[in-house]
N, C-alpha and C positions, 0 to 999 in steps of 0.2 A: 505695310512690312507685315510678313509672318510672326505669331508670337514669340518663336523662337530666335530671330533674329534683330531684335530691337536693341537699339544701339544702349550702352550700360547705361547712360546718362538718364536717360527714361526712367530708372525705379528708382525708388527711394533707398536712401541706406539708415543706418543706424549704427552706433557704436560699437565695436566688439567688446565685453563684458572685462575681457583679460587685458586689452592693447590698445584698445580706443580710438583703434583705427576705422574708417566707415565700411561697414560689409552689408551687402543684399543679401535676403534669407530667397532661397529657392527650394522647392522640393525636388526627389530625385525620382526615378522610375518606381521605388518602393515607397514611394509616397513618406519617406522621411525630409525631413527639415534637413539644411545644410547651408552653413555661411559660406558666401563668396565674397571673392575679391572685386570689387567695382571695374577696376580698371588696371588688371594680371598683365604682364608680357608675355601673350602666347601667341606664338609663331607656327605659321605652317612651314615645312622645310620642302624643299623640291631638288632632284639631287638632279644634274647635268647624265645626260641621257648617252650621252656620248665620252664622258671622261675628261680630267684634265681642267675643269674647272670647278670653282668651289660652288655648294647649295647654294639655290637662290631660297631667300626667307621672304614671307608676307607676313605683318601681322595682322592677328585675328582680331578685328574690333569687337565682335560679338561672342566669343568666347570668354568664360569668366575658370579660375582657379579656386577651387575649394581653400576658403581661408585658413583652417587646420593646418595647411603642408605650409602658409608663409607667416603665421601668427610669432611672433619674437616673444609674446608671455604664456602662451599654452601649459597650460600643467600637463605635466609627463602623462598621467593616466587619461588626458585627453588624446594622443597624441595616434595619427591613423586614421581619427575620424570616426 
């Protein structure tokens, strides 16, 4: 399996120092460390080309969300990552 498509369960977690939830550390394209939620609700949305129907959604189990966007106890000076 390519490195970028590993299921999140394969990565070690550690507790967030603010809220205690498990996070995974990753590096972005600028080589900056970022905390990631290991089990986020990330969905791909597909619209009905012909109209009239609701969009179809699929859960993307290989994508993660920056934990700073979901941490409930993040200090105000950390907002925005």
